[in-house]
C-alpha positions in Angstrom: 8.0 -15.8 25.7 11.4 -14.3 26.1 12.5 -11.2 24.4 14.5 -12.7 21.8 11.7 -14.8 20.6 9.4 -11.8 20.0 12.3 -10.3 17.9 12.4 -13.5 15.9 8.5 -12.9 15.5 8.9 -9.3 13.9 8.6 -10.5 10.3 5.3 -12.6 10.9 3.9 -9.6 13.5 4.8 -7.5 10.2 2.6 -9.6 8.5 0.0 -9.8 10.3 -0.3 -5.8 10.5 -0.4 -5.2 6.9 -2.4 -8.2 5.7 0.4 -9.6 3.7 1.6 -13.0 3.0 4.1 -14.0 5.8 6.5 -15.9 3.4 6.8 -12.5 1.5 7.2 -10.8 4.2 9.8 -12.3 5.3 11.7 -12.6 1.9 11.4 -8.7 1.8 13.1 -8.1 5.4 15.9 -10.4 4.5 16.4 -8.5 1.1 16.4 -4.9 2.9 18.6 -6.5 5.9 20.9 -7.5 3.4 21.2 -3.8 1.8 18.8 -4.3 -1.1 16.9 -0.9 -2.1 13.0 -0.6 -2.4 13.5 0.0 -6.4 16.0 -2.7 -6.7 13.6 -5.6 -5.0 10.5 -4.3 -6.8 11.9 -4.5 -10.0 14.5 -7.6 -9.6 13.5 -9.9 -6.9 9.6 -10.3 -7.7 10.0 -14.1 -7.4 11.3 -13.5 -3.7 8.5 -11.2 -2.9 5.4 -12.5 -4.9 5.7 -9.3 -6.6 5.0 -7.2 -4.1 5.2 -3.5 -5.4 7.0 -0.2 -4.4 4.4 1.0 -1.8 3.9 -2.6 -0.2 7.9 -2.9 0.2 8.1 0.4 1.6 4.9 -0.4 4.2 6.9 -3.5 5.1 10.2 -1.3 5.9 8.4 1.3 7.8 6.7 -1.4 9.9 9.3 -3.5 10.3 11.2 -0.5 11.9 8.5 0.4 14.0 7.8 -2.8 15.3 11.6 -3.3 16.3 11.5 0.0 17.9 8.5 -1.3 19.6 10.5 -4.2 20.9 13.4 -2.2 22.0 11.1 0.1 24.2 9.4 -3.5 25.4 12.6 -4.3 26.9 13.4 -1.2 28.6 10.4 -1.5 30.4 10.3 -5.3 31.1 13.9 -4.6 32.6 12.8 -1.1 34.6 9.7 -2.9 36.4 11.9 -6.3 37.1 14.5 -4.0 38.9 11.6 -2.6 40.9 11.0 -5.9 42.0 7.1 -5.5 40.7 7.0 -7.7 37.4 4.6 -10.0 38.0 4.0 -13.2 35.6 0.5 -11.5 34.8 2.1 -8.1 33.9 5.0 -9.6 31.8 2.8 -11.4 30.0 0.3 -8.2 29.4 3.5 -6.5 28.0 5.0 -8.9 25.8 1.7 -9.9 24.1 0.7 -5.9 23.2 1.8 -4.5 19.7 0.9 -1.1 20.6 3.1 1.6 22.1 -0.1 3.1 23.7 -1.0 0.0 25.2 2.7 -0.5 26.5 3.2 3.1 27.9 -0.2 2.6 29.9 1.0 -0.7 31.6 4.5 0.9 32.5 2.8 4.2 33.9 2.2 3.2 37.2 6.0 1.8 37.4 7.6 4.7 35.5 10.0 7.0 37.8 8.4 10.3 38.3 9.5 13.3 39.6 7.8 14.1 43.1 4.0 14.6 42.7 1.1 15.7 45.0 0.5 11.8 45.0 4.0 10.9 45.9 4.1 13.4 48.7 1.1 12.1 50.2 2.3 8.6 50.2 5.8 9.5 52.0 3.5 11.2 54.9 1.9 7.8 55.5 -1.4 8.4 53.6 -1.7 5.5 51.2 -3.4 3.4 53.9 -6.3 5.9 54.4 -6.4 5.9 50.5 -6.9 2.4 50.1 -9.6 2.4 52.6 -11.6 5.3 51.0 -11.1 3.2 47.6 -12.5 0.0 49.6 -15.6 2.1 50.1 -16.5 0.3 53.3 -16.2 2.6 56.2 -19.0 4.8 57.1 -17.6 6.9 59.8 -14.6 8.6 57.5 -13.9 11.4 60.1 -13.4 9.1 63.0 -11.0 6.9 60.4 -8.8 10.0 59.7 -8.1 11.0 62.8 -5.4 8.3 62.9 -3.6 10.0 60.2 -3.1 13.6 61.9 0.5 14.2 62.6 2.9 17.2 62.0 3.3 16.6 58.4 -0.8 16.2 58.4 -1.8 18.4 60.5 -5.6 18.9 59.5 -8.3 16.5 58.8 -8.7 18.4 55.6 -4.9 17.7 54.9 -5.7 14.2 55.4 -8.4 13.8 53.2 -6.8 15.9 50.4 -3.7 13.5 50.6 -5.7 10.4 50.4 -7.5 12.1 47.2 -4.2 13.1 45.5 -3.4 9.6 45.9 -6.6 8.1 44.3 -6.7 10.7 41.4 -2.9 9.5 40.4 -4.3 6.0 40.8 -7.5 6.9 38.6 -5.5 8.4 35.9 -3.1 5.7 35.7 -5.5 2.9 35.7 -5.5 0.9 32.3 -8.9 0.1 32.3 -9.9 3.7 32.9 -7.5 5.2 30.4 -8.8 3.0 27.6 -12.5 3.8 28.5 -11.6 7.6 28.0 -9.4 7.1 25.4 -12.2 5.5 23.3 -14.5 8.4 24.8 -12.2 10.8 22.7 -12.2 8.8 19.7 -16.1 8.8 19.6 -16.8 12.6 21.0 -13.6 14.4 21.4 -14.1 18.2 20.0 -11.4 20.2 18.8 -11.7 23.8 19.8 -10.3 27.5 19.3 -10.4 30.8 20.1 -8.3 33.9 19.5 -6.3 35.0 22.3 -7.3 38.4 23.7 -5.6 41.3 21.8 -5.2 39.1 18.6 -7.9 40.0 16.9 -6.3 42.4 14.4 -3.1 40.8 14.1 -4.5 37.1 13.7 -7.0 38.3 10.9 -5.9 35.4 8.7 -7.4 33.0 11.2 -10.7 34.6 11.5 -12.3 31.5 10.7 -11.2 29.8 13.6 -11.5 32.5 16.4 -14.6 30.7 17.6 -14.2 27.3 16.0 -15.7 23.7 17.2 -15.4 20.5 15.3 -15.5 16.8 15.8 -11.7 15.7 16.2 -12.4 12.4 13.9 -14.1 14.8 11.1 -11.4 17.6 11.0 -9.7 17.7 7.6 -6.0 17.6 7.8 -5.6 21.1 6.2 -7.9 22.7 8.9 -6.1 21.2 11.7 -2.5 22.1 10.2 -3.9 25.5 10.1 -5.1 25.8 13.8 -2.0 24.4 14.9 -0.3 27.2 13.1 -2.5 29.9 14.5 -1.7 28.3 17.9 2.1 28.3 17.4 1.5 31.9 16.2 0.2 33.0 19.4 -3.0 33.7 17.8 -5.0 30.7 18.7 -6.1 28.8 21.8 -6.6 25.4 20.8 -8.4 22.3 23.0 -9.0 19.0 22.7 -11.7 16.8 25.0 -14.9 15.2 25.0 -17.6 16.7 27.5 -16.4 16.4 30.7 -19.4 15.4 32.7 -19.7 12.4 30.5 -16.0 11.4 30.7 -16.4 11.8 34.6 -19.4 9.8 34.7 -17.8 7.1 33.1 -15.0 7.0 35.3 -17.4 7.2 38.3 -19.4 3.8 37.0 -16.3 2.2 36.8 -14.6 3.0 40.5 -17.6 3.9 42.8 -19.8 1.2 44.0 -23.1 2.3 44.4 -24.2 -0.7 46.5 -21.7 0.5 49.2 -23.3 2.1 52.2 -20.4 4.7 52.6 -21.6 8.0 51.5 -18.6 9.5 52.6 -16.0 7.2 51.2 -18.0 7.4 47.6 -18.0 11.5 47.9 -14.1 11.5 48.8 -13.7 9.4 45.8 -16.1 11.0 43.6 -14.1 14.3 44.2 -10.8 12.3 43.4 -12.4 11.2 40.3 -13.2 14.7 39.1 -9.5 16.0 40.0 -7.9 13.1 38.7 -9.5 13.4 35.5 -9.2 16.9 35.1 -5.7 17.5 36.3 -4.3 14.4 35.2 -5.9 12.2 32.7 -7.5 14.7 30.3 -4.3 17.0 30.0 -2.6 13.6 29.2 -4.8 12.3 26.7 -5.6 15.9 25.1 -1.8 15.6 24.7 -1.8 12.2 23.1 -4.8 13.0 20.9 -2.9 16.2 20.0 0.1 14.2 19.1 -2.2 11.6 17.4 -4.3 14.3 15.3 -0.9 16.0 14.1 0.4 12.9 12.8 -2.5 11.8 11.1 -2.8 15.5 9.4 1.3 15.1 8.8 1.0 11.9 7.3 -2.0 13.0 5.0 0.1 16.6 3.9 3.1 14.6 3.2 1.3 11.8 1.3 -0.3 14.7 -0.5 2.9 16.1 -1.3 4.9 13.0 -2.2 2.4 12.2 -5.1 2.4 16.0 -6.3 6.2 15.8 -6.1 5.9 12.1 -8.2 3.6 13.7 -10.9 5.9 16.7 -11.0 9.2 14.8 -11.5 7.6 12.3 -14.0 6.3 15.2 -16.2 6.8 15.1 -20.0 10.3 15.9 -20.9 11.1 17.7 -24.3 14.4 15.3 -24.3 18.0 15.7 -25.9 17.4 18.9 -28.2 19.0 22.3 -28.3 17.1 25.0 -26.3 16.9 28.7 -25.9 15.8 29.6 -22.3 14.7 32.8 -21.0 14.1 34.0 -17.6 11.8 37.0 -18.2 12.2 40.5 -16.3 11.3 44.1 -16.5 13.6 46.5 -15.0 16.7 44.3 -15.2 16.2 42.6 -18.5 15.2 39.3 -19.7 18.3 36.8 -19.0 18.5 34.4 -22.1 20.9 31.6 -22.7 21.3 28.9 -25.3 21.9 24.8 -24.4 23.2 22.0 -26.5 21.0 19.0 -26.7 23.0 17.6 -23.3 21.8 20.9 -21.4 25.5 22.1 -21.9 25.8 26.4 -21.8 26.7 27.5 -25.2 26.1 31.2 -24.7 24.2 34.1 -22.5 23.4 37.3 -22.7 20.5 39.7 -21.7 17.7 41.0 -23.5 15.7 44.7 -23.0 12.2 44.2 -23.8 10.7 46.9 -22.1 13.0 49.9 -22.0 12.9 51.2 -25.1 11.7 50.2 -28.9 15.4 50.5 -30.0 16.6 48.0 -27.3 13.2 45.8 -28.1 14.7 45.5 -31.8 17.8 44.5 -30.8 16.5 41.9 -28.8 14.6 40.6 -31.8 17.3 40.1 -33.9 19.5 38.6 -31.2 16.8 35.7 -30.7 16.5 35.4 -34.1 20.4 34.8 -34.3 20.5 32.5 -31.9 18.0 30.3 -33.0 19.7 30.2 -36.7 23.2 30.1 -35.2 22.9 27.5 -32.5 20.1 25.1 -34.4 17.5 25.8 -31.7 14.8 23.2 -31.5 12.6 24.8 -28.7 12.2 27.7 -26.7 11.4 28.0 -23.1 10.1 30.9 -20.9 9.8 31.3 -17.2 6.4 31.7 -16.2 7.1 34.4 -13.7 7.2 38.3 -13.5 6.9 39.3 -17.2 6.8 35.5 -18.3 3.1 36.4 -20.7 4.6 39.4 -22.3 8.2 37.6 -22.8 6.2 34.9 -24.5 3.8 37.2 -26.8 7.3 39.0 -27.8 8.8 35.6 -28.9 6.0 34.6 -30.5 5.8 37.6 -32.6 8.8 37.0 -34.0 7.4 34.0 -35.5 10.4 31.7 -34.6 9.2 28.9 -36.3 10.2 26.6 -32.9 7.6 25.4 -30.4 7.4 28.0 -27.3 6.7 26.5 -23.7 6.1 28.0 -20.5 8.0 26.6 -17.9 7.5 26.9 -13.9 10.4 28.9 -12.1 9.4 27.4 -8.8 12.4 26.8 -7.0 14.6 28.3 -9.7 16.1 31.0 -7.3 16.8 28.3 -4.9 18.6 26.3 -7.4 20.6 29.2 -8.8 21.8 30.4 -5.4 22.7 26.7 -4.4 26.5 25.1 -3.9 25.4 22.6 -6.9 24.7 25.6 -9.0 28.2 27.2 -7.9 29.9 23.8 -8.7 27.9 23.9 -12.3 28.7 27.2 -13.0 31.3 28.8 -10.8 31.9 31.5 -13.3 28.4 32.5 -14.1 25.9 34.8 -11.8 22.6 33.5 -10.5 20.5 35.2 -13.2 22.5 33.0 -15.8 22.1 29.9 -13.8 18.6 30.3 -13.3 17.8 30.9 -17.1 20.1 27.7 -17.5 17.8 25.8 -14.7 14.4 26.9 -16.8 16.0 25.4 -20.1 16.9 22.1 -18.5 13.6 21.8 -16.9 12.1 21.6 -20.2 14.9 19.2 -21.6 14.5 16.7 -18.2 12.2 17.8 -15.3 13.6 14.8 -13.5 17.2 15.7 -13.9 17.1 19.1 -13.2 14.4 19.1 -10.0 16.4 16.7 -8.3 18.9 19.4 -7.5 16.3 21.3 -5.7 14.8 21.0 -2.2 11.3 19.6 -2.9 10.0 21.8 -0.4 11.0 24.5 -2.6 9.2 23.3 -5.5 5.4 24.7 -4.4 3.8 21.5 -4.9 2.9 21.0 -1.3 0.6 21.7 1.8 1.9 23.5 5.0 4.8 21.9 4.1 6.7 23.9 7.1 4.3 22.6 9.7 4.8 19.2 9.3 7.1 16.7 10.6 10.3 17.9 8.8 11.8 14.3 9.1 9.1 12.4 7.8 8.8 14.9 5.1 12.2 14.8 4.3 12.4 10.5 4.3 9.0 10.5 2.3 10.1 13.1 -0.3 13.7 11.4 -1.1 11.8 8.3 -1.3 10.0 9.7 -4.3 13.0 11.2 -5.8 14.4 7.7 -5.5 11.5 5.9 -6.8 11.2 8.2 -10.0 14.7 8.2 -10.5 15.2 4.6 -11.1 11.6 4.1 -12.8 12.9 6.3 -15.5 16.4 5.1 -15.5 19.7 7.3 -15.7 21.9 7.7 -18.5 25.1 6.7 -17.4 27.4 9.1 -19.4 25.5 12.2 -19.3 23.7 12.3 -15.6 25.2 14.7 -13.1 26.4 13.5 -9.6 23.2 15.0 -8.1 21.1 12.7 -10.3 23.3 9.7 -10.0 23.2 10.0 -5.8 19.4 8.9 -6.3 20.3 5.7 -8.5 19.6 2.5 -6.2 22.6 1.2 -4.3 24.7 4.7 -5.0 24.5 7.8 -2.8 26.8 11.2 -2.9 30.1 9.4 -2.6 29.9 6.7 -5.4 28.0 9.2 -7.4 31.1 11.6 -7.3 33.4 8.6 -7.8 31.4 7.6 -11.3 31.9 11.4 -12.5 35.3 11.8 -11.2 36.0 8.2 -13.6 34.0 9.6 -16.4 36.0 12.9 -16.7 39.3 11.0 -16.4 38.5 7.7 -18.7 35.9 8.8 -20.8 32.3 7.9 -21.7 31.7 4.3 -20.2 31.5 1.9 -22.7 29.5 -0.9 -21.0 27.9 -1.5 -17.3 30.9 -4.1 -16.7 32.9 -1.0 -16.6 31.2 0.2 -13.6 33.4 -2.1 -11.3 36.5 -0.3 -12.2 34.9 2.8 -10.2 36.7 3.0 -7.0 34.8 1.7 -4.1 31.9 0.6 -6.2 32.0 -3.0 -4.8 29.8 -6.0 -6.1 26.6 -5.2 -3.7 26.7 -1.6 -5.2 27.0 -3.0 -8.8 24.1 -5.5 -8.1 21.8 -2.7 -6.9 22.5 0.2 -9.6 23.4 -1.7 -12.8 20.0 -2.0 -14.0 18.9 1.2 -13.4 21.9 2.7 -15.4 21.8 3.3 -19.3 24.5 3.5 -21.8 23.2 4.4 -25.4 25.2 3.0 -28.1 26.9 0.4 -26.0 28.5 -2.6 -27.9 25.9 -4.7 -25.9 22.3 -3.6 -26.6 20.9 -4.9 -23.3 23.3 -2.2 -21.4 20.8 0.6 -22.7 18.2 -1.2 -21.5 16.6 -2.2 -17.8 17.5 -6.1 -18.3 19.9 -6.6 -15.2 23.3 -7.9 -16.1 22.7 -10.8 -13.8 19.8 -11.8 -16.3 22.1 -11.2 -19.9 22.5 -15.1 -20.1 19.3 -15.7 -20.1 18.6 -13.0 -23.0 21.4 -14.7 -25.2 20.1 -18.0 -24.4 16.6 -16.8 -26.1 18.4 -15.3 -29.1 20.5 -18.8 -29.7 17.2 -20.5 -29.4 15.8 -18.7 -32.0 19.1 -18.7 -34.3 19.6 -14.8 -33.8 21.9 -11.9 -32.2 20.5 -10.3 -28.9 20.1 -7.1 -31.5 18.0 -9.0 -33.8 16.0 -10.1 -30.9 15.2 -6.7 -30.0 14.9 -5.4 -33.5 12.4 -8.4 -34.8 9.3 -8.8 -33.4 8.4 -12.0 -35.2 11.7 -13.6 -33.5 10.4 -12.5 -29.8 6.9 -14.2 -30.6 8.9 -17.6 -31.3 10.2 -17.4 -27.4 8.0 -19.8 -24.8 9.2 -18.2 -21.4 8.1 -21.5 -19.7 11.7 -23.0 -21.2 13.7 -20.3 -19.1 12.1 -20.9 -15.7 14.7 -21.7 -13.3 15.0 -21.8 -9.0 16.1 -18.0 -9.3 14.3 -16.8 -12.5 10.5 -16.9 -12.6 7.8 -16.1 -15.2 7.4 -12.3 -13.4 11.0 -11.6 -14.4 10.8 -13.6 -17.9 7.7 -11.5 -18.6 9.9 -7.9 -17.6 13.0 -9.1 -19.8 10.3 -9.6 -22.8 8.8 -6.5 -22.6 11.7 -4.7 -21.9 13.2 -6.1 -25.2 10.1 -4.6 -27.2 11.1 -1.2 -26.1 14.4 -1.2 -24.6 15.6 1.9 -22.5 12.1 3.3 -23.0 11.0 6.7 -21.1 7.9 5.6 -19.5 6.7 9.4 -19.3 4.3 11.0 -21.2 5.0 13.0 -24.6 5.6 16.6 -24.3 3.1 19.1 -26.1 2.7 22.7 -26.3 0.6 24.5 -24.0 -1.2 28.1 -24.9 -2.7 30.5 -22.4 -5.4 32.6 -23.6 -4.4 35.6 -25.2 -7.2 37.9 -23.7 -5.8 37.2 -20.2 -2.1 38.6 -18.8 -3.0 40.0 -15.2 -5.6 39.3 -12.8 -7.1 42.6 -14.0 -8.1 41.3 -17.2 -10.5 38.5 -15.5 -14.1 38.6 -14.9 -16.6 36.4 -13.6 -18.2 33.5 -16.3 -14.5 33.9 -18.5 -13.7 30.1 -19.7 -10.1 29.5 -19.9 -7.4 27.1 -20.5 -5.1 26.3 -17.5 -2.2 23.9 -16.0 -2.8 22.1 -12.6 0.3 23.3 -10.7 -0.5 22.0 -7.1 -3.1 19.7 -5.4 -4.2 20.0 -2.0 -7.0 18.4 0.3 -9.4 21.2 -0.1 -8.8 21.4 -4.1 -6.4 22.3 -6.9 -4.4 25.2 -7.8 -4.5 26.2 -11.6 -2.3 28.4 -13.5 -4.4 30.6 -16.1 -1.5 32.8 -17.0 -2.1 35.6 -14.8 0.9 35.5 -12.6 -1.3 34.4 -9.5 -2.8 30.6 -9.7 -6.1 30.1 -9.0 -8.2 27.5 -7.0 -11.0 25.1 -7.9 -12.2 23.7 -4.8 -12.9 20.3 -4.2 -16.7 21.4 -4.3 -16.0 22.4 -8.3 -13.7 19.7 -9.3 -16.3 17.6 -10.9 -20.3 17.5 -11.3 -20.2 15.0 -8.5 -19.2 14.4 -5.3 -15.2 14.4 -4.6 -13.6 13.2 -1.8 -9.8 13.2 -3.0 -8.7 15.9 -5.4 -6.1 13.6 -6.6 -8.7 11.0 -8.3 -9.8 13.9 -10.5 -6.8 15.8 -11.4 -2.8 15.4 -11.6 0.2 17.9 -11.4 0.7 19.4 -15.0 -2.6 18.2 -16.4 -4.2 20.8 -18.7 -7.7 21.7 -17.8 -10.4 24.1 -19.1 -12.0 26.2 -15.8 -14.7 28.8 -15.5 -13.9 32.0 -13.5 -16.2 32.0 -10.7 -15.0 35.2 -8.7 -12.0 37.6 -8.7 -10.7 39.5 -5.5 -8.4 41.9 -7.1 -7.0 43.4 -3.8 -6.4 39.8 -1.7 -5.5 38.4 -5.9 -7.3 35.7 -5.2 -9.1 34.0 -7.8 -11.8 31.3 -7.5 -12.4 28.8 -10.2 -14.6 25.9 -11.0 -14.3 23.0 -13.7 -17.9 22.6 -13.7 -18.6 24.0 -17.2 
């Protein structure tokens, strides 16, 4: 089988690995190779993929890329071995049929160009024939045999035997079957152990649970593994991975030592070489492999948790386009207050002093009441950080007649100091920008949070310890998915939000905003084609996800793609109505027989999507926002006592439980064992970010500001 034929089979191999239909996978890969995005394929190419969802399409994309990389490595290995003149037909076949990078590297290991090793030095000194004789285990008089190999380079019998054992140790460690046997043992029985380094007891006290720790590697949860690795990286812990040494060596001896051989001396020498090969070469190699493998698994789990939390956060309920008074609380420097119009534009900003004097507090009250009336405020947003509860109580005491919302401040300071914020508000300082961000988060969490590095939003688990490239890719994918799921208003969206729309990116997003500034609001999706550098492919990918409120064609404010407008127009004509009437009148839609509109390019899945969209064009898939009120009895950790039952909001989910904001500036932890009255293996099955819950206080550690909560009420 040639390499080119292997590459042609990549879609088929991708399908086999994922257990998906080969034709659907091949069609998906063709679309991806043609520049289509995952959201576009999932939404608008259901007939081609047989209705694969975003998760499946993303899995195809990732697996396909990995197989392409594997084939590149395969090609390089074949070329290297062939150039050495050692590529036998049998070895070629083994290399070509494997789809495992580990197996591929095992096959290549004996032929890999190495720096000088103890084995290569021994071979240079002419000791390989002696090693082969010992390995054959037929010679009974080993000392007589060794005399032939004494030379200036090998002056003693001990030197000759040591050199032969070095060759055999490397041979054992590079044997494909031996590596697989020990790899299987690692998979089943490896223990991860950690001990505290000498003199690090006090410095590393936060890792006390791991000062003398051991657990089967296959059972250690991701958060514990990441904690161990962080302790190791900080120089506090020594961490090792491996099975029982005697068991591993016994497995190798069974493979290589011939018990029927009469050559006791050869077997003894081979046993010494096997022990050395395992301890010095094979175990460190596999320990590194399993270290990397377990770290990759832990990273994947942590990234998945982060990604799911981020998805829930980005899709949290929006207030919508309403006028907002936003307050960023503060004790000493005052509370920064801003008023925003329904599009999130800054109208006015000021500072309210609530905690300095009664006179200033009265002035602040008058200012709030004046702003609410003058700017026709619909809702009030208050940051949930320092002085947040006190500020909320102050605003509520004014009976403003408007709903008051506590809004998470996580990442607001990061945004306010960012280049994006400076571009939006070049004449205002970070305090104003922070308050604006709080108000806009209430109006549309998705549109505002996309401006902030997801790692700063506070919904991750060991996010700084995981693979940063993998984390960024995953989180960018989540943001893109959420933005396109909700849809984007073409005439109000920022360039930063538009860059996540399918087919756009930073350059085209900037071009759209510049065109809008110069020519006014877009009247139709078709007008997008006039944006510089936005060609037919980009239009195809982005148009269905962009909305234009008040457009002449009502379909421009829906998820119906322009390529299917003609189908909708036919539907309207067949029931003797306009498209606008078709959207407004359910009775007209009930007359439509979808089967009449099936064609070679449009199938029932797309037609059903169209009909669903006509029922609620441009609908927002997010839930409705509701006001949440904390318990007035508690404002700080000192107000808590065991047994209290409080209302809270889930702020973060990890593998070991959920963090809940109960209004005391410090989130409490509901351990996974306290999430429900039944066994819970995955917290995500019980709670989600921003979910409102009832919790009971189990324990309060005021000194360390730790709060243990339970949902078993």
